[in-house]
Each structure stands twice: as structure tokens, then as C-alpha cells.
N, C-alpha and C positions, 0 to 999 in steps of 0.2 A: 888290863890288856896283856896277854901273854906274848911270848916271843914268836909263836907260830903265826899269830895274827899280823904282827909287824912284818914277818917274812913274806906273807901273802901280798901285802900292799906294795912291797918293793919289787917283787918278781912278776913278769908278765904272765898272763894265763896261757896255758898250752893250747886252748881252743880259739885264739884270736882270728878274726876274719880278714881276708886279704881285700885290697881295694877292688879287685875285679869281682870278688864274691859279693861285696856290699853293693857295688854298682849293678851287678846282675840282679840281685834281689830287689833293689829299688826299681830297676827297669821293669822287672816282671810285675811288681806290685803297681807301679805307676801306669804302665801301658794297659794292664788288664782293667783298671778302673776308669781310664780315660781313653777308651778306644773309639768312642762315638759321642763327640761333644760338639755343641754349637757355641761359638764364642763371638761376642760383639766387641768392637773397638775401632780405633782410628789407625789407619796404615801410616807407618813412618819408616824412615831409614831403608827405603826400597832400593835394592841393588839387583840389576840384571847381569847374571854371570855369562861369560862367553859360552858356557855349556848349554845355555838356554834356560837354566833354573833361575827362579826368582827368590831372593832372600829378603825378608822384611821383618818388621816388628809390629805387634798390635799393642796399643796402649790405651789406658784410660787415665783418670785423674791421679791415681796412686800407684799404678803398677805397669810393667812392660813385659810382654811375652814374645819371644823370638818365634818366627814361623818360616816355613819354606813351601814353595810351590814347585813341584818337579815339572820338568819340561813336557812330559807326556800328559800332564794334567792341565796344563795351561789352556789348551784349546777347548776344554770342557767347562771352563768358568763362564758365568753369565756376563761378566764385565771385565774390562782390563783394569788390574789393580794399579793405583797411583797414590803417591803420598798425599795425605790429608783427607782421604776418602773414608767416610764412616761406613763400615761393612759389618755384615754378620756372616761368619764363615763356619764351615763344617770340616771336621777332620779328626785326627787322633794325636794324642800326646806321645811322643817318642823320646827316648833318652839316648844320647850319643855317648857311648862308653869311653872312647878315647879322651874325651874332655870332661866327662861327668856332667854335661849340661843337657837340658831337655828343651824341646821345641815342639811347635804345633805343625804337623804336616797337613796342609790344606788341600781338600779335594773339591769343595764347593765354596763359592763366594758370591755374595749379593750385596747390593747397596742397601743401607738402612734408610728407608723412605726415599723421597726424591729431592729433598732440600739441597744436599751436597751436589747431586748431579745437575740440578737446575742452576746452581751457582757456577759450576764449572762451565756449563753450556753458555750462560750469559757472558762470562769472561772471554771464552774462546770466540763467540760470535762478535763481540765488540772488537777484539784484536783483528779478526779477519776482515771485518767491515772497514776498518781503517785502511787496510791494504787495497780496498776496492774489489775484493774477490766476488762480492755479491752485486756489483754494479749492473743495472739492467742493460746499459749500453754495450757490454761485452758479450751478451748472449747472442747465439747464432740461430738462424731459422732452421727448422726441421725440413728435410727434403720432402716434397709433397708425394713423390712416388718412389719410395726406397726399394732398391733391388736386393741389398744385403743388410740384414739386421742382426746385431749381436746382442744377446741377452745375458747379462751378468747377474747371477742369482744362485740359490741353492737348487741343485738338480732334483731334489726329493721333496721340496716344499709345495704347498698348494699354490703359491704365487706363480710358479712357472706354468702350472696346468691352466690356471685362469688366463694367463697372458697368451699362451699358445692357442687355446680354444677360441678366444676372441679374435686374435690376429688371423688365424686360418679361416674363420668365418667371414672375414672382411676382405682379406688381401692374400691370395694364394700365389701371387707372382713373385714374392720375395723369398730369398734364401735366408733361413734363420740359423744362426750359429749360437749354441748355448755354451757359455763360458762358466764352468762351475766354480763356486766359491762358498765358503761359509758366510752366513749373513748375521750371525749372532755369536757373542762370546768373545773372550779375550783373543786378540790376534786376528779377529775377523776383518777389522778395518784395513790392516796391512794386506790381508789376502785379497780383499776387494780392490784395493788400490793396484796390486800387482796384476789382477785380472784385467782392469781397465788398460793398464800399460801394455799387456799382451795383445789386446784387441787392436791397438794402434799399429802393431807389427804384422797384422794379417795381410796376405796378398791373395787376391785383389782386396782392396780396402773395403771396409763396410761403410754404409751411408749414415747409420745412426746406431747409438748404443742405448739399450733399455736397462736401467738399474732398478730391479724390482725386489720387493719383499712383502710378505703379509703383515697383518697388524700385530700389535703387542704392546707391552708396557714401555715406559721410558727406558727402563733397563734393557728390555729386549731389543729395542731399536737403537741402543746407544752406539753401536758400531758406525751408524750413519751420521753420528754427530762428532766423530773423531777427526782430528786434523789431518792425518795421512790420507784418508779417503777424500776429504773436502779438497785438498790440494791436488789430488790425482784427477778429480773431475775438472777442476779449473785448468789443469795442464793438458787435458785430453784434446788432441787435434780433431776429434770427431764429435759432433753434437751429441749431448747426453740428455736422455729423458728419464727422470726419476719417478718411480711409482712405489712409494714406500708407505706401508701401513694403511690406515684408513684416512678418510677425509680430514679428520680433526688432527691427525698426526703431521707435524711439520718438523723436519730435521734440517740440519745444516746442508746435507746433501741435496735436499729439495731446493734450498735457496741458491746454491751455486750452480745447479744444473741449468742447461739451456731452456728446458721446459719442465715444469712440475705437473705431474699427473696425480690425481687424488688417490688412485689405487692401481694395482698391477693391471686390472682390466681396463681402467681408464687410460693407462699408458699405451696399451695396444690400440685403443681407439684413437689416441692422439697421433700415433705413429703411422698407422695403416689407413689409407683411404678406404672409403666404402666401395668395395669391388663391384657389387651389383649396380650401384649408382653410377660408377664409372663406366661400366659396360652399357648401361642404358644411355648415358650421355654420348658414348661413342656411336651407338646405333643411331641416335637422333642426328648427330653430326654427319654420319655416313649418309643418312637419308637426305639431309639438306645438301650435302655435297653432290649426291647423285641428281637431285632435282635441279641444282644450279648448273651442273654440267649439261643436262638435257636441254635446259633453257638456252645455254650458250650455243649448243649445237644447232638448235632450231633457229636461233637468231643468225648464226653463221650461214646456215642453209638458205634462209630467206635472202640474206645479203648476196650470196653467190648467185641465186636465181635472178635477183634484180639486176646484178651486173651482167649476167648472161643475156638478159633481154634488152640491154642498153644498145644504143646505136653503134658503139665501137665494136661490139661483137657481131652485130647484124651486118654492118658494112665497114670493115676495117679501113678501106681506102678513104672512107668519108673523112676520117680524122686528118689524113694527109692533105686531102683537097681543102678542107676547112683551114688548115694551118697555112697552106700555100696561098689561099685567097687572102687570109689575114696579112701575110707577108707582103703580097702585092699591094694591098690597100695601104699598108704602112709605107711602102716604098713610094707609091704615088703621092701620098700625103707629104712625105719628106721632100719629094721633088718640088711639089708646089710651094712648100715652105722655103726651100732654097731659092727658087726663082723670085718669090716675093721678097725675100731678104736681100737678094742682089738688086732688085729694082729699087727697094727703099734706100739701099746704099748709094745707088747711082743718083737718085733724086737728092739725097743729102749732099753728095759730092758736088752736083751741079749748083745747088743753092749756095754752098760754101764758096765755090769758084766765082759765082756771080757777085757775092758780097766782097770777095777779095778784088775782083775786077773793078767794082764800083769804087773801092777805096784806093785803087792803084794811083801812084803819083803821075804816071803817064797819062791817065785819063784826065787828071786835074790840069796837066800842062796843055792837053789838047783843047780844053775849054778856055784857054787864055791865061792861065796861071803860069808863073815862072819861079825859079829857085836861084838864089844868088849866094855866092860864097867868095871869100877872099882867095885870090889866086896864089896858091902855095908855091908855085914855081918861081914867081917874081918876089914874093914876100920872104922867101927863104924857108928851108925846112924847119918844121917845129920838132921839138924832142918827142920821140916815140917811147911810150912806157913799155910796150911789149914789142921788141924788134921782129918777132915772128909774124906779126900782122901788119897789113898795109894801112896807112893813115886814111881816114875818111874825111872828106871836106866838111867843115862845120858850116852849116847854112846860117845865113845872117837872119836873125830874128829881131835885132834892135840896132839902132845907129850907135849905140854905146860902144866904145872901143874902136870905131872906124874913123880914120883920119883922112883928110883931103889928100889926094894923090895915091890912095891905096888901090892896088890892082884888084879888079873884080872879075868874076866869071858868072855869067847868067845863063842858065839852062832853060831853053824854050822847047816847044814840042818837036821842032824840026832841026835844032842845033844849038850852039853855044855862042855867046857874045862876050868878048873881052873888053873891058873898059876900065876907066879910072875915075876916082871920086873927085868931082869938081868942088862941090861944097856940100855941107850937111845942114839940114833943117830939122829941128826937133818939133814934133807935133805937141802943141800945148794941151791938146785935149786928152792926151794920155795921162793916166794917173801917176 
């Protein structure tokens, strides 16, 4: 080895590349070869920046790839990205020169199969069910004749056309307010929830809200399984009718809604009454009302005619005469009753007086009976219990207590006899 070779190894080459040049060449080579790639993996480390961009990583068993979803692209994605979701995404590999790192810029994103989506759906359903959000008892009835109807859906989809065609064919009396919103893709659930909240602020208020969307895959309908929309339906002060997908499609929005319709067309049928049938019913009721009124008028006319032919209208004074005669009859009857009552009273009084007269002590004295008592004037006054009353002589009914020499007074029919007791004899025949 000569000295020139040793010198070449120790001194740097004159044509060395700068970091920027290397990065630029790598960027050009890398981005030109990976400008249109499909990559599958599991989402992890997802971060939502305040700018609206989403930063995440895609990983498999042995490697990890950083990725970004710009804010303007987010609304175009089929589903909302979340940690743990298996996805297949499309984009391009870009190198960020200031850091010398590369990342995948995602412009399309889909779930891999339905397994992971169904697992998330079951988990969210169980959590919400424990809160009672799906309880049948909290569901409200739908107004039978709505005057203002709000429809939350995409203004360009087939669902709104089907809904309006059916609604207008059945019920033209209602005002329909279309509240536009995306019904698919990342961020659609938040947009639908905001639309429901805006309906509650309308003045005058609407009677019912229709939340409709056409059919699609589980991924297409995923916005109607997301928690923000489910809670917005639950919190709505206005009854909500859901008509999402086809008959076999059942979303969490269907379960929390006050009424689930099978399709957007069925939602219109459930909300709007059958106008022609209502009109026919009104006609029938009008006919019945007219017939009933005529019958009542005829009955009233007959009654008035009967009254007009009655005696009171033929001879108005007749009623006064009849009433006067009735009063006179009652007065005469009352007079007879009074006389009879007075006569019966007199007879009872005479009978009572006769009985009193028959039992009078004076009558007994006139028949030879007499009454004897001790002479209180000679015997001395006896104590009086009540000084306000005069003492009454005590008639002698027995010789007991009477002593010889006692002064007596005997009352006869025509006067009194004063005497004294000479002797006393007791009748042995007395018991």
C-alpha cells in the first residue's frame, strides 16, 4: 500500500452529499415508488390534534408505521378511526425532511371485515343498556296528526326522496323541514347529533323528527351506531322516528329512537296518517253530524208543536184558575182539619177533666169521707226543711205515733172539726 492510498482514506472526499441532499434523494425515491399503496394493520396511538388532524400508527406483529389523516380528508373516510380497529387504508408514503422520518398520509380507510366492528357494537350496546337508554318505558308516543316534521338526513340521497314522496302522498297538511347532514363516514355521527340539537331550537317547535338513511353495509351504517348520535337521540325533547337502512338492518339509533321504522319509506308511513282515509272519515263524521242535527231539529220542532197545542197556550188563564181552585181546595181541607183537631182536643180535655173531677178529694168528702191530721197550731210548729214553702198538714194514715190528748183536725165536706184523742184502739186485723 503506497502513501497516496493512505492519504485518500484519511481525507474526506470532495463530492460528499449533504443531509438535505440525501433526504431529498430518499424522499424522491421513496415517494415515487409508494405514491399509491394499500396497507392493512391495527390502529394504535391515535391522537386528535387541536388543528383537526389525526395522528396515529398502523402496526402488525413485527412492525409499526406512523400515519396521518389531514382534517380535510377526515370527512371522506368510510368510518371513524379508533384505537384497536383493524383497517385497510389507502394513501401515499411521504418523508418529512426536517426530521428525516416517513409516514403514511391516509386518504381512504375501511374496516377489515366486520369482526372488530361487531365487537365494538356489542360492547357499546351493553354499556348503554346498563344506563337504561334503550328502556321501552322512556319512549314517547308519536303525534297522530303532526303539523311540523323535521327530517335529518343527507339532502342528496335516495332516502330523502323516498321519504318525501311517501309523506306527501299521504299527508299534505304538514310543514316539512329538511335538516341536512352527512349520514356516512368519519364525523357523520357528530354532524347528525348537532342536527338533532338544532331541530330542538326551531321556533315554532316541530312535532316529530325523522332520522332516515338508505341501506348499506355495517361500515356504511356505522355512524348510526356511534355513541354521540345515540345520546343525542336520547336527549332529544322531540320524539324521534328512525328509518335507517333496510328491514334487516338494526342500529343503536333504531333501539334508542321512540319509534323504529323498517325503511325511510316506512318512516313516512309511521309518521303521517293516511290523508285520503282521514278525509273520508271526516266526510262520514260530517254526514253523521248533519243527520243527527236534523233529527234533533225535527224532535225539537215536534216538541214545540206539542207544547203549542197544549191547554196552557190554548187558554193561559186556565192554569191560573186551576191553581186557584187547587189552593181553595187545600184551604178548605186545612180548615176542616183544624176544626177536627180542635174538636178532638176539646173532647180529650173534657175526658181528662172528668177523670180529674172523679178523683178529686172534694168529691170523696161529699160522699161521706173525711181527712184527719194533727193540729199543728196546738202541737207546736214542726221544723221546716225549706223555709220558702208553707208546711202541708200530714194526714193521719195510722194510729202509730198518735197519743191520747193529741189535738186533731178533721176535714168534712162542709167544714172542719177540732177534737182531741180520748183513747187509741189498734185493729188486730191489720197485718
